[in-house]
C-alpha positions as CSV (number, residue, x, y, z in Angstrom):
1,M,24.4,61.5,-14.3
2,A,24.2,64.1,-11.9
3,T,27.0,66.3,-11.0
4,S,28.1,68.7,-8.9
5,T,28.0,71.9,-11.1
6,L,24.2,71.1,-11.5
7,R,24.1,70.9,-7.8
8,S,25.8,74.2,-7.4
9,A,24.4,76.0,-10.1
10,G,20.6,75.5,-9.3
11,L,19.5,72.4,-7.1
12,V,20.7,73.8,-3.7
13,A,19.3,77.1,-4.6
14,V,16.1,75.7,-6.2
15,G,15.5,73.3,-2.8
16,V,12.6,75.1,-1.9
17,V,11.1,75.5,-5.6
18,I,11.4,71.9,-5.7
19,G,9.5,71.3,-2.1
20,L,6.8,73.6,-3.5
21,V,6.4,72.1,-7.2
22,V,6.1,68.3,-5.8
23,F,3.7,69.6,-2.9
24,A,1.7,71.2,-5.6
25,M,2.1,68.7,-8.5
26,L,2.7,65.2,-6.8
27,I,-0.7,63.2,-6.5
28,D,-1.1,62.3,-2.7
29,P,1.2,59.4,-1.4
30,P,-0.6,56.0,-0.9
31,S,-1.7,55.2,2.7
32,A,-3.0,51.5,3.7
33,D,-5.7,49.2,2.1
34,P,-6.1,45.8,0.8
35,V,-4.6,44.4,-2.5
36,P,-4.6,40.9,-4.3
37,A,-1.9,38.7,-5.7
38,P,-2.7,36.5,-8.4
39,S,-3.3,33.1,-7.3
40,T,-6.3,31.6,-9.5
41,D,-7.3,31.5,-13.0
42,T,-10.9,32.7,-11.5
43,D,-12.6,35.8,-13.0
44,I,-13.5,37.8,-9.7
45,R,-15.9,39.8,-11.3
46,G,-17.8,37.1,-13.2
47,D,-16.7,39.0,-16.5
48,E,-15.2,36.8,-19.5
49,P,-11.5,36.9,-19.5
50,S,-10.2,39.5,-22.1
51,P,-8.8,38.2,-24.9
52,A,-4.5,37.4,-24.7
53,A,-4.6,38.6,-28.4
54,E,-5.5,42.1,-27.1
55,V,-2.7,42.2,-25.0
56,E,0.5,44.0,-26.0
57,T,3.8,41.2,-25.6
58,D,6.4,42.5,-28.1
59,P,9.2,44.2,-26.1
60,D,10.1,46.4,-28.4
61,V,6.5,48.1,-28.5
62,L,6.5,48.0,-24.8
63,T,9.7,49.7,-24.2
64,A,9.5,52.1,-27.5
65,P,10.4,55.7,-26.8
66,P,7.1,57.9,-25.7
67,P,5.9,60.5,-28.1
68,L,7.9,63.6,-28.9
69,D,6.7,66.5,-26.8
70,A,4.1,68.8,-28.4
71,S,6.4,71.9,-27.6
72,A,9.6,70.3,-29.7
73,P,9.7,71.0,-33.0
74,A,9.3,67.7,-35.7
75,G,12.9,66.3,-36.4
76,T,14.9,67.6,-33.0
77,P,17.1,65.2,-32.2
78,R,16.2,62.5,-29.4
79,Y,18.2,60.4,-27.3
80,S,17.4,58.2,-23.9
81,L,18.1,59.5,-20.9
82,E,21.6,57.3,-19.9
83,D,22.7,58.1,-23.8
84,A,22.2,61.8,-23.5
85,A,24.2,61.9,-20.3
86,A,26.9,59.3,-21.7
87,R,27.1,61.7,-24.6
88,G,27.8,64.7,-22.1
89,L,24.6,66.4,-23.7
90,I,22.9,66.8,-20.0
91,E,23.4,66.5,-16.5
92,Y,20.8,65.6,-14.3
93,E,19.5,64.4,-11.0
94,I,16.6,62.2,-9.9
95,E,15.3,62.1,-6.3
96,G,12.5,60.5,-4.0
97,T,9.7,62.4,-2.7
98,G,8.4,59.9,0.1
99,A,5.9,58.0,-2.2
100,S,6.0,54.7,-3.3
101,S,3.7,55.4,-6.4
102,G,2.7,57.4,-9.4
103,E,4.4,61.1,-9.6
104,S,6.7,59.6,-6.6
105,L,10.3,61.1,-8.3
106,T,11.6,64.5,-8.9
107,F,13.7,64.8,-11.8
108,A,16.1,67.8,-12.5
109,V,18.0,68.3,-15.8
110,R,20.1,70.9,-17.7
111,R,21.2,70.8,-21.2
112,L,24.8,70.8,-21.9
113,S,24.8,70.9,-25.8
114,D,24.8,73.4,-27.8
115,S,21.9,72.7,-29.5
116,D,18.1,71.6,-29.0
117,I,17.6,68.1,-27.9
118,D,15.1,66.1,-26.8
119,V,15.2,63.2,-24.0
120,Y,13.1,60.6,-22.8
121,I,13.0,57.9,-20.2
122,V,12.8,54.6,-21.7
123,P,9.4,52.8,-20.1
124,G,10.5,50.0,-17.4
125,T,13.6,51.7,-16.9
126,V,14.6,50.6,-13.3
127,L,16.1,53.3,-10.9
128,M,18.7,52.2,-7.9
129,P,18.1,54.0,-4.8
130,S,21.3,55.5,-3.2
131,S,20.0,53.9,0.1
132,S,20.1,49.8,0.6
133,G,17.1,50.0,2.4
134,A,14.6,51.8,0.0
135,Q,12.8,50.2,-2.9
136,R,14.1,50.0,-6.5
137,M,11.5,52.3,-8.7
138,V,10.6,51.7,-12.0
139,A,9.8,54.5,-14.2
140,W,7.1,55.0,-16.7
141,N,7.9,58.7,-18.0
142,V,8.1,62.0,-17.0
143,V,4.5,63.8,-16.3
144,R,4.8,67.3,-15.8
145,G,7.4,70.1,-15.5
146,I,8.6,73.7,-14.8
147,V,11.5,75.7,-16.0
148,V,13.8,77.6,-13.3
149,N,14.7,81.1,-14.6
150,E,18.2,82.7,-13.4
151,N,16.4,84.6,-11.0
152,E,14.4,81.7,-9.6
153,T,11.1,82.2,-10.7
154,T,9.5,79.4,-12.6
155,R,7.6,79.0,-15.5
156,D,4.9,76.1,-15.9
157,L,5.5,73.4,-18.6
158,G,2.4,71.7,-18.0
159,T,1.7,68.1,-19.0
160,V,4.8,66.7,-21.2
161,T,5.5,63.8,-22.9
162,S,9.0,64.0,-22.9
163,I,12.0,66.4,-21.9
164,Y,12.4,68.7,-24.3
165,L,15.5,71.1,-24.0
166,P,15.5,74.1,-26.1
167,D,18.0,76.2,-23.9
168,T,20.3,75.8,-20.7
169,S,17.8,76.5,-18.4
170,L,17.2,74.3,-15.3
171,R,14.1,72.3,-15.8
172,L,12.4,70.4,-13.0
173,Y,9.7,67.3,-13.8
174,T,7.9,64.8,-11.9
175,V,8.4,61.2,-13.2
176,E,5.9,58.6,-12.8
177,A,7.5,55.4,-11.4
178,Y,6.4,52.7,-9.0
179,C,8.1,50.6,-6.1
180,L,9.6,47.1,-7.1
181,D,10.5,46.0,-3.6
182,F,7.6,45.5,-1.3
183,D,9.0,44.7,2.0
184,L,11.8,47.8,1.6
185,E,11.0,51.3,2.6
186,N,9.2,53.8,0.3
187,P,12.3,56.0,-1.3
188,A,12.7,59.2,1.0
189,D,13.3,62.7,-0.3
190,T,17.0,62.3,0.1
191,D,17.4,59.2,-2.1
192,R,18.9,59.5,-5.2
193,F,18.5,57.6,-8.2
194,E,20.5,56.1,-11.1
195,P,19.4,53.7,-13.6
196,V,20.4,50.2,-14.4
197,L,22.5,50.1,-17.3
198,A,22.8,47.2,-19.6
199,N,26.3,46.1,-20.6
200,V,28.1,48.8,-19.2
201,V,31.3,49.3,-20.9
202,P,33.8,52.0,-19.4
203,A,35.8,52.8,-22.0
204,Q,32.9,53.1,-24.7
205,P,30.2,55.3,-22.8
206,I,28.4,56.6,-26.0
207,A,24.9,54.8,-26.5
208,A,24.5,53.5,-23.1
209,A,21.4,51.7,-22.6
210,V,19.3,50.5,-19.9
211,E,18.0,47.2,-19.1
212,P,14.2,47.9,-18.6
213,D,12.2,45.8,-16.6
214,V,9.8,44.6,-19.7
215,R,6.9,43.0,-17.8
216,A,6.7,46.2,-15.5
217,A,6.7,48.2,-18.7
218,Q,3.9,46.0,-19.9
219,L,1.8,46.0,-16.6
220,M,2.0,50.1,-16.6
221,R,1.0,50.2,-20.0
222,R,-1.8,47.6,-19.9
223,G,-2.9,49.2,-16.2
224,K,-3.3,52.7,-18.1
225,D,-5.3,50.8,-21.0
226,A,-7.6,49.5,-18.5
227,G,-8.1,52.9,-16.8
228,L,-6.4,51.9,-13.7
229,S,-5.1,54.8,-11.3
230,F,-1.5,54.7,-9.9
231,R,-2.5,52.6,-7.0
232,G,-4.1,49.8,-9.4
233,I,-1.0,49.7,-11.2
234,Q,1.2,49.4,-7.9
235,V,-1.0,46.5,-7.0
236,A,-0.4,44.7,-9.9
237,I,3.5,45.1,-10.1
238,W,3.6,44.1,-6.3
239,A,1.7,41.3,-7.0
240,D,3.6,40.1,-9.7
241,R,7.1,41.0,-9.1
242,N,7.1,40.1,-5.2
243,H,4.7,37.4,-5.4
244,K,2.4,39.2,-2.6
245,T,-1.0,38.2,-1.2
246,K,-3.8,40.2,-0.6
247,E,-3.5,40.4,3.0
248,E,0.2,41.3,2.7
249,I,-0.5,44.3,0.8
250,A,-3.3,45.5,2.6
251,A,-1.2,46.3,5.7
252,K,0.7,48.9,3.5
253,F,-1.5,50.1,0.9
254,S,-4.7,52.0,0.3
255,V,-6.8,51.4,-2.9
256,E,-10.6,50.9,-3.1
257,D,-12.0,47.5,-3.5
258,Q,-13.3,47.7,-7.1
259,E,-9.6,49.1,-8.4
260,M,-8.3,46.3,-6.3
261,N,-10.2,43.6,-8.1
262,D,-9.4,45.2,-11.4
263,A,-6.2,45.3,-10.8
264,F,-6.0,41.5,-9.9
265,Q,-8.1,40.8,-12.9
266,M,-5.9,42.7,-15.5
267,L,-3.0,40.6,-13.9
268,L,-4.5,37.5,-14.8
269,N,-5.5,38.6,-18.1
270,T,-2.1,40.1,-19.1
271,P,0.2,37.3,-20.3
272,P,4.0,37.6,-20.1
273,P,5.8,39.3,-22.6
274,K,7.9,37.5,-25.2
275,Q,11.4,37.1,-24.9
276,K,13.6,40.1,-26.3
277,Q,15.6,39.0,-29.1
278,R,19.2,39.4,-29.1
279,R,21.2,41.3,-31.5
């Protein structure tokens, strides 16, 4: 959870750096073109539907932690984002960029613990915006990062798979995430986000857990396996979660016809995940 300490110790001073990093690192935000919604079982390309057995439906697999980053030594203690925050191991802030899809959020984090830790975002984590007019976002993972040194110079971490924190330097990441509410606005760069927690118990904050959107996690995973770009994945999520038609999405989003078709086909061939077993 973000704190005023994090802001005063780095975020304000590094605001310009964040802007430059986002400009350099983010994929261009989407513009406007057509997208389909799943309304028929017909294969629009004439191909045989891919067997349902090839699609992952186990919720525990779909929301499993991403791999430990290559920079982290084996055995580094790992925590989900909210668990690390609840334990007081980190302070962080997540903000919008104005984009709806792909590397569409920025994530600033600083380690507060005395030793190295690795933090990860649970695939399918739903992030609530500070503005009621902005879309909720569903996160896949961190993508790229930089370290901000005390003199405000930066060191590029390149592509990452998790958030390895070997010291207390401020680190900035881009987060791959997708909009969940088609009829609302894209998150602005002034919008801040917090994960939706499951079973919040204020008196017992340790091991805080997120309640992931398993279906969205499945579609993101499936889209990546199918070679879709972030645009195709966003198409599938809006069509599935908001039941939008091709014409409705066409007025708001840009995607090539072939990828539109591929996203629609993927959605048709992706059975819903199994129900998570309650323990």
